[in-house]
The first five atom37 places (N, CA, C, CB, O) and aatype in JSON, in Angstrom:
{
  "aatype": [20, 20, 20, 20, 20, 20, 20, 20, 20, 20, 20, 20, 20, 20, 20, 20, 20, 20, 20, 20, 20, 20, 20, 20, 20, 20, 20, 20, 20, 20, 20, 20, 20, 20, 20, 20, 20, 20, 20, 20, 20, 20, 20, 20, 20, 20, 20, 20, 20, 20, 20, 20, 20, 20, 20, 20, 20, 20, 20, 20, 20, 20, 20, 20, 20, 20, 20, 20, 20, 20, 20, 20, 20, 20, 20, 20, 20, 20, 20, 20, 20, 20, 20, 20],
  "atom_mask": [
    [1, 1, 1, 1, 1],
    [1, 1, 1, 1, 1],
    [1, 1, 1, 1, 1],
    [1, 1, 1, 1, 1],
    [1, 1, 1, 1, 1],
    [1, 1, 1, 1, 1],
    [1, 1, 1, 1, 1],
    [1, 1, 1, 1, 1],
    [1, 1, 1, 1, 1],
    [1, 1, 1, 1, 1],
    [1, 1, 1, 1, 1],
    [1, 1, 1, 1, 1],
    [1, 1, 1, 1, 1],
    [1, 1, 1, 1, 1],
    [1, 1, 1, 1, 1],
    [1, 1, 1, 1, 1],
    [1, 1, 1, 1, 1],
    [1, 1, 1, 1, 1],
    [1, 1, 1, 1, 1],
    [1, 1, 1, 1, 1],
    [1, 1, 1, 1, 1],
    [1, 1, 1, 1, 1],
    [1, 1, 1, 1, 1],
    [1, 1, 1, 1, 1],
    [1, 1, 1, 1, 1],
    [1, 1, 1, 1, 1],
    [1, 1, 1, 1, 1],
    [1, 1, 1, 1, 1],
    [1, 1, 1, 1, 1],
    [1, 1, 1, 1, 1],
    [1, 1, 1, 1, 1],
    [1, 1, 1, 1, 1],
    [1, 1, 1, 1, 1],
    [1, 1, 1, 1, 1],
    [1, 1, 1, 1, 1],
    [1, 1, 1, 1, 1],
    [1, 1, 1, 1, 1],
    [1, 1, 1, 1, 1],
    [1, 1, 1, 1, 1],
    [1, 1, 1, 1, 1],
    [1, 1, 1, 1, 1],
    [1, 1, 1, 1, 1],
    [1, 1, 1, 1, 1],
    [1, 1, 1, 1, 1],
    [1, 1, 1, 1, 1],
    [1, 1, 1, 1, 1],
    [1, 1, 1, 1, 1],
    [1, 1, 1, 1, 1],
    [1, 1, 1, 1, 1],
    [1, 1, 1, 1, 1],
    [1, 1, 1, 1, 1],
    [1, 1, 1, 1, 1],
    [1, 1, 1, 1, 1],
    [1, 1, 1, 1, 1],
    [1, 1, 1, 1, 1],
    [1, 1, 1, 1, 1],
    [1, 1, 1, 1, 1],
    [1, 1, 1, 1, 1],
    [1, 1, 1, 1, 1],
    [1, 1, 1, 1, 1],
    [1, 1, 1, 1, 1],
    [1, 1, 1, 1, 1],
    [1, 1, 1, 1, 1],
    [1, 1, 1, 1, 1],
    [1, 1, 1, 1, 1],
    [1, 1, 1, 1, 1],
    [1, 1, 1, 1, 1],
    [1, 1, 1, 1, 1],
    [1, 1, 1, 1, 1],
    [1, 1, 1, 1, 1],
    [1, 1, 1, 1, 1],
    [1, 1, 1, 1, 1],
    [1, 1, 1, 1, 1],
    [1, 1, 1, 1, 1],
    [1, 1, 1, 1, 1],
    [1, 1, 1, 1, 1],
    [1, 1, 1, 1, 1],
    [1, 1, 1, 1, 1],
    [1, 1, 1, 1, 1],
    [1, 1, 1, 1, 1],
    [1, 1, 1, 1, 1],
    [1, 1, 1, 1, 1],
    [1, 1, 1, 1, 1],
    [1, 1, 1, 1, 1]
  ],
  "atom_positions": [
    [[-14.28, -17.39, 2.71], [-15.2, -16.39, 2.41], [-14.83, -15.07, 2.71], [-16.34, -16.62, 2.99], [-15.09, -14.13, 1.96]],
    [[-14.19, -14.95, 3.84], [-13.7, -13.64, 4.36], [-12.75, -13.05, 3.36], [-12.99, -13.78, 5.74], [-12.82, -11.85, 3.14]],
    [[-11.83, -13.86, 2.7], [-10.92, -13.39, 1.81], [-11.6, -12.72, 0.62], [-10.06, -14.46, 1.4], [-11.15, -11.69, 0.12]],
    [[-12.71, -13.33, 0.18], [-13.46, -12.76, -0.98], [-13.98, -11.4, -0.57], [-14.65, -13.71, -1.46], [-13.91, -10.4, -1.28]],
    [[-14.48, -11.46, 0.58], [-15.34, -10.05, 1.11], [-14.21, -8.99, 1.17], [-16.15, -10.21, 2.82], [-14.45, -7.84, 0.77]],
    [[-12.97, -9.34, 1.67], [-11.82, -8.32, 1.79], [-11.54, -7.87, 0.28], [-10.38, -9.02, 2.53], [-11.43, -6.67, 0.03]],
    [[-11.43, -8.77, -0.64], [-11.1, -8.41, -2.0], [-12.19, -7.45, -2.55], [-10.97, -9.7, -2.88], [-11.87, -6.43, -3.18]],
    [[-13.39, -7.76, -2.33], [-14.6, -7.08, -2.87], [-14.58, -5.61, -2.24], [-16.0, -7.91, -2.47], [-14.86, -4.62, -2.92]],
    [[-14.25, -5.56, -1.0], [-14.26, -4.3, -0.32], [-13.13, -3.4, -0.9], [-14.1, -4.5, 1.22], [-13.3, -2.2, -1.07]],
    [[-11.87, -4.1, -1.21], [-10.86, -3.27, -1.74], [-11.04, -2.71, -3.15], [-9.69, -3.99, -1.7], [-10.63, -1.64, -3.61]],
    [[-11.75, -3.69, -3.73], [-12.13, -3.27, -5.21], [-13.11, -2.21, -5.37], [-12.69, -4.41, -5.96], [-13.05, -1.4, -6.3]],
    [[-14.12, -2.2, -4.38], [-15.18, -1.23, -4.47], [-14.68, 0.07, -3.92], [-16.42, -1.68, -3.74], [-15.18, 1.11, -4.35]],
    [[-13.71, 0.1, -2.96], [-13.26, 1.2, -2.4], [-12.28, 2.01, -3.53], [-12.53, 0.77, -1.06], [-12.3, 3.24, -3.64]],
    [[-11.48, 1.17, -4.32], [-10.69, 1.6, -5.35], [-11.6, 2.25, -6.36], [-9.88, 0.48, -5.92], [-11.19, 3.29, -6.89]],
    [[-12.69, 1.81, -6.66], [-13.6, 2.28, -7.62], [-14.2, 3.61, -7.2], [-14.64, 1.27, -7.85], [-14.36, 4.59, -7.94]],
    [[-14.49, 3.5, -5.9], [-15.15, 4.75, -5.32], [-14.26, 5.97, -5.33], [-15.57, 4.5, -3.86], [-14.63, 7.06, -5.77]],
    [[-13.06, 5.73, -4.83], [-12.13, 6.87, -4.78], [-11.6, 7.18, -6.22], [-10.92, 6.55, -3.78], [-11.21, 8.33, -6.45]],
    [[-11.56, 6.3, -7.14], [-11.19, 6.7, -8.46], [-12.33, 7.59, -9.19], [-10.88, 5.42, -9.28], [-12.03, 8.49, -9.97]],
    [[-13.57, 7.26, -8.88], [-14.63, 7.96, -9.39], [-14.63, 9.47, -8.89], [-15.88, 7.24, -9.01], [-14.77, 10.44, -9.64]],
    [[-14.48, 9.51, -7.63], [-14.61, 10.91, -7.13], [-13.22, 11.69, -7.37], [-15.01, 10.9, -5.52], [-13.22, 12.92, -7.33]],
    [[-12.21, 11.08, -7.59], [-10.89, 11.79, -8.09], [-11.06, 12.24, -9.34], [-9.66, 10.94, -8.11], [-10.61, 13.33, -9.69]],
    [[-11.83, 11.33, -10.24], [-11.98, 11.85, -11.66], [-12.91, 12.92, -11.76], [-12.44, 10.8, -12.6], [-12.8, 13.66, -12.74]],
    [[-13.9, 13.17, -10.83], [-14.94, 14.21, -10.84], [-14.21, 15.37, -10.38], [-16.19, 13.89, -9.95], [-14.28, 16.4, -11.05]],
    [[-13.5, 15.31, -9.25], [-13.04, 16.54, -8.55], [-11.7, 17.14, -9.22], [-12.77, 16.19, -6.98], [-11.43, 18.34, -9.16]],
    [[-10.92, 16.24, -9.84], [-9.56, 16.79, -10.4], [-9.5, 16.76, -11.99], [-8.29, 15.89, -9.81], [-8.44, 16.86, -12.62]],
    [[-10.7, 16.6, -12.55], [-10.8, 16.77, -14.0], [-10.86, 18.27, -14.44], [-12.04, 16.03, -14.51], [-11.46, 19.13, -13.79]],
    [[-10.26, 18.5, -15.49], [-10.32, 19.89, -16.0], [-11.67, 20.33, -16.66], [-9.22, 20.06, -17.01], [-12.32, 19.46, -17.23]],
    [[-12.08, 21.48, -16.63], [-13.33, 21.97, -17.03], [-13.28, 21.76, -18.58], [-13.57, 23.51, -16.54], [-12.24, 21.91, -19.22]],
    [[-14.36, 21.46, -19.1], [-14.54, 21.35, -20.62], [-15.75, 22.22, -21.03], [-14.78, 19.8, -21.09], [-16.86, 22.18, -20.5]],
    [[-15.37, 23.0, -22.05], [-16.41, 23.78, -22.73], [-17.04, 23.11, -23.81], [-15.9, 24.99, -23.22], [-16.88, 23.46, -24.98]],
    [[-17.79, 22.1, -23.45], [-18.46, 21.25, -24.54], [-20.0, 21.29, -24.38], [-17.96, 19.7, -24.48], [-20.53, 21.65, -23.33]],
    [[-20.62, 20.92, -25.41], [-22.07, 21.02, -25.52], [-22.6, 19.58, -25.53], [-22.51, 21.83, -26.82], [-22.13, 18.82, -26.38]],
    [[-23.54, 19.11, -24.67], [-24.02, 17.82, -24.69], [-25.43, 17.92, -25.17], [-23.9, 17.16, -23.36], [-26.25, 18.49, -24.46]],
    [[-25.76, 17.41, -26.3], [-26.98, 17.45, -26.94], [-28.07, 16.64, -26.15], [-26.8, 16.93, -28.33], [-27.82, 15.52, -25.72]],
    [[-29.21, 17.24, -25.99], [-30.31, 16.59, -25.12], [-30.63, 15.08, -25.75], [-31.75, 17.59, -25.14], [-30.95, 14.17, -24.99]],
    [[-30.54, 14.92, -26.95], [-30.74, 13.62, -27.52], [-29.62, 12.58, -26.94], [-30.67, 13.75, -29.13], [-29.91, 11.44, -26.58]],
    [[-28.4, 13.09, -26.9], [-27.43, 12.11, -26.4], [-27.69, 11.84, -24.93], [-25.98, 12.6, -26.62], [-27.48, 10.71, -24.49]],
    [[-28.15, 12.83, -24.14], [-28.49, 12.58, -22.76], [-29.65, 11.55, -22.59], [-28.86, 13.88, -22.12], [-29.58, 10.71, -21.7]],
    [[-30.65, 11.62, -23.4], [-31.76, 10.8, -23.38], [-31.26, 9.46, -23.65], [-32.79, 11.23, -24.33], [-31.59, 8.5, -22.96]],
    [[-30.4, 9.37, -24.75], [-29.96, 7.98, -25.16], [-29.1, 7.44, -24.01], [-29.12, 8.0, -26.56], [-29.26, 6.25, -23.73]],
    [[-28.2, 8.15, -23.33], [-27.48, 7.47, -22.31], [-28.35, 7.06, -21.17], [-26.4, 8.3, -21.83], [-28.08, 6.03, -20.55]],
    [[-29.44, 7.85, -20.83], [-30.38, 7.53, -19.75], [-31.15, 6.2, -20.24], [-31.42, 8.84, -19.46], [-31.54, 5.37, -19.41]],
    [[-31.34, 6.04, -21.5], [-32.07, 4.8, -21.82], [-31.14, 3.5, -21.69], [-32.65, 4.91, -23.29], [-31.59, 2.4, -21.37]],
    [[-29.75, 3.76, -21.99], [-28.8, 2.72, -21.88], [-28.71, 2.31, -20.49], [-27.49, 3.11, -22.41], [-28.72, 1.12, -20.18]],
    [[-28.61, 3.29, -19.6], [-28.31, 3.05, -18.06], [-29.55, 2.33, -17.58], [-28.05, 4.5, -17.14], [-29.48, 1.32, -16.87]],
    [[-30.7, 2.86, -17.99], [-31.98, 2.13, -17.49], [-32.06, 0.71, -18.0], [-33.31, 2.9, -17.96], [-32.38, -0.19, -17.22]],
    [[-31.78, 0.46, -19.29], [-31.78, -0.88, -19.78], [-30.77, -1.79, -19.06], [-31.5, -0.87, -21.24], [-31.05, -2.98, -18.92]],
    [[-29.72, -1.34, -18.63], [-28.69, -2.1, -17.85], [-29.28, -2.44, -16.52], [-27.36, -1.29, -17.66], [-29.15, -3.58, -16.08]],
    [[-29.94, -1.46, -15.82], [-30.48, -1.8, -14.51], [-31.63, -2.67, -14.6], [-30.84, -0.62, -13.75], [-31.88, -3.45, -13.68]],
    [[-32.36, -2.61, -15.64], [-33.74, -3.35, -15.74], [-33.24, -4.79, -16.09], [-34.86, -2.67, -16.97], [-33.79, -5.73, -15.52]],
    [[-32.34, -5.0, -16.91], [-31.77, -6.24, -17.27], [-31.11, -7.01, -16.11], [-30.81, -6.0, -18.32], [-31.28, -8.22, -15.92]],
    [[-30.36, -6.23, -15.37], [-29.84, -6.85, -14.1], [-30.78, -7.31, -13.25], [-29.08, -5.99, -13.37], [-30.69, -8.45, -12.81]],
    [[-31.88, -6.42, -12.87], [-33.03, -6.85, -12.05], [-33.8, -7.89, -12.53], [-33.9, -5.84, -11.82], [-34.33, -8.63, -11.7]],
    [[-33.98, -8.1, -13.88], [-34.68, -9.22, -14.42], [-33.87, -10.56, -14.21], [-34.95, -8.96, -15.92], [-34.35, -11.64, -13.86]],
    [[-32.54, -10.3, -14.5], [-31.76, -11.58, -14.36], [-31.6, -12.06, -12.98], [-30.41, -11.44, -14.92], [-31.54, -13.27, -12.71]],
    [[-31.53, -11.08, -12.05], [-31.54, -11.48, -10.55], [-32.84, -12.09, -10.18], [-31.28, -10.25, -9.61], [-32.89, -13.06, -9.43]],
    [[-33.92, -11.52, -10.68], [-35.3, -12.05, -10.38], [-35.47, -13.5, -10.9], [-36.42, -11.12, -11.03], [-36.01, -14.37, -10.22]],
    [[-34.98, -13.7, -12.13], [-35.17, -15.02, -12.65], [-34.32, -16.08, -11.99], [-34.92, -15.01, -14.08], [-34.75, -17.21, -11.77]],
    [[-33.1, -15.7, -11.69], [-32.06, -16.61, -11.19], [-32.05, -16.58, -9.63], [-30.64, -16.21, -11.77], [-31.15, -17.21, -9.06]],
    [[-32.9, -15.95, -8.95], [-32.89, -15.63, -7.54], [-32.84, -17.07, -6.9], [-34.21, -14.7, -7.08], [-31.92, -17.28, -6.12]],
    [[-33.66, -17.98, -7.12], [-33.58, -19.3, -6.43], [-32.32, -19.96, -6.67], [-34.66, -20.21, -6.86], [-31.81, -20.5, -5.69]],
    [[-31.69, -20.02, -7.83], [-30.45, -20.65, -8.06], [-29.37, -19.91, -7.26], [-30.14, -20.69, -9.55], [-28.55, -20.57, -6.61]],
    [[-29.34, -18.64, -7.28], [-28.39, -17.93, -6.53], [-28.45, -18.21, -4.93], [-28.59, -16.46, -6.84], [-27.45, -18.36, -4.24]],
    [[-29.66, -18.24, -4.48], [-29.84, -18.45, -2.9], [-29.53, -19.92, -2.59], [-31.43, -18.09, -2.36], [-29.04, -20.24, -1.5]],
    [[-29.8, -20.78, -3.51], [-29.35, -22.19, -3.36], [-27.91, -22.49, -3.31], [-29.85, -22.94, -4.41], [-27.4, -23.31, -2.55]],
    [[-27.2, -21.65, -4.3], [-25.7, -21.68, -4.4], [-25.12, -21.13, -3.03], [-25.17, -20.77, -5.68], [-24.26, -21.78, -2.43]],
    [[-25.55, -20.07, -2.6], [-24.99, -19.62, -1.19], [-25.39, -20.41, -0.06], [-25.4, -18.24, -0.85], [-24.66, -20.44, 0.93]],
    [[-26.54, -21.09, -0.1], [-26.92, -22.06, 0.9], [-26.06, -23.23, 0.99], [-28.23, -22.5, 0.68], [-25.61, -23.59, 2.07]],
    [[-25.8, -23.87, -0.14], [-24.79, -24.93, -0.26], [-23.42, -24.45, 0.09], [-24.78, -25.51, -1.65], [-22.71, -25.2, 0.76]],
    [[-22.98, -23.32, -0.28], [-21.6, -22.85, 0.13], [-21.58, -22.71, 1.65], [-21.21, -21.44, -0.56], [-20.6, -23.1, 2.27]],
    [[-22.51, -22.24, 2.19], [-22.66, -21.99, 3.67], [-22.62, -23.35, 4.4], [-24.05, -21.21, 4.01], [-21.96, -23.54, 5.42]],
    [[-23.37, -24.28, 3.8], [-23.39, -25.62, 4.52], [-21.99, -26.31, 4.38], [-24.55, -26.58, 3.9], [-21.52, -26.94, 5.33]],
    [[-21.34, -26.18, 3.21], [-20.03, -26.82, 3.12], [-19.0, -26.17, 3.94], [-19.57, -26.85, 1.73], [-18.13, -26.88, 4.44]],
    [[-18.98, -24.93, 4.15], [-18.17, -24.12, 5.07], [-18.29, -24.51, 6.37], [-18.47, -22.77, 5.01], [-17.31, -24.73, 7.09]],
    [[-19.7, -24.64, 6.81], [-20.09, -25.07, 8.19], [-19.52, -26.5, 8.47], [-21.71, -25.06, 8.36], [-18.94, -26.77, 9.53]],
    [[-19.71, -27.36, 7.5], [-19.36, -28.64, 7.63], [-17.8, -28.81, 7.75], [-19.93, -29.35, 6.5], [-17.28, -29.64, 8.5]],
    [[-17.09, -27.94, 6.93], [-15.59, -27.95, 7.05], [-15.21, -27.29, 8.41], [-14.9, -27.14, 5.8], [-14.24, -27.78, 8.98]],
    [[-15.83, -26.31, 8.97], [-15.46, -25.85, 10.32], [-15.72, -26.84, 11.29], [-16.17, -24.64, 10.71], [-14.91, -27.02, 12.19]],
    [[-16.92, -27.63, 11.19], [-17.16, -28.6, 12.22], [-16.05, -29.66, 12.21], [-18.54, -29.23, 12.04], [-15.57, -30.11, 13.25]],
    [[-15.64, -30.06, 10.89], [-14.86, -31.09, 10.75], [-13.34, -30.77, 11.39], [-14.87, -31.44, 9.26], [-12.63, -31.64, 11.88]],
    [[-13.0, -29.4, 11.29], [-11.73, -29.02, 11.72], [-11.72, -28.87, 13.34], [-11.33, -27.69, 10.98], [-10.69, -28.99, 14.0]],
    [[-12.92, -28.61, 13.85], [-13.08, -28.48, 15.32], [-12.98, -29.99, 15.96], [-14.56, -27.73, 15.69], [-12.51, -30.12, 17.09]],
    [[-13.39, -30.99, 15.29], [-13.35, -32.24, 15.72], [-11.99, -32.87, 15.85], [-14.12, -32.95, 14.92], [-11.81, -33.78, 16.66]],
    [[-11.03, -32.4, 15.06], [-9.7, -32.83, 15.02], [-8.93, -32.4, 16.23], [-9.08, -32.36, 13.83], [-7.74, -32.71, 16.34]]
  ]
}
């Protein structure tokens, strides 16, 4: 489990630093962004967040049961290793 957490932290930190590097080191653009485009992008992002929230809400019980079973298996494995 610790291995996966370390991997996730490395990936998230790489994404974080890549995002800020792209923001700070990108050249200035003299471009016009139409308000309609901004509204459309806002709707897309809102739709993604709403669908993720709905999916997590629907499958919350299955997700918690999965992690509880995983926790029990890891605990049983640890107990089994300590008995040896």
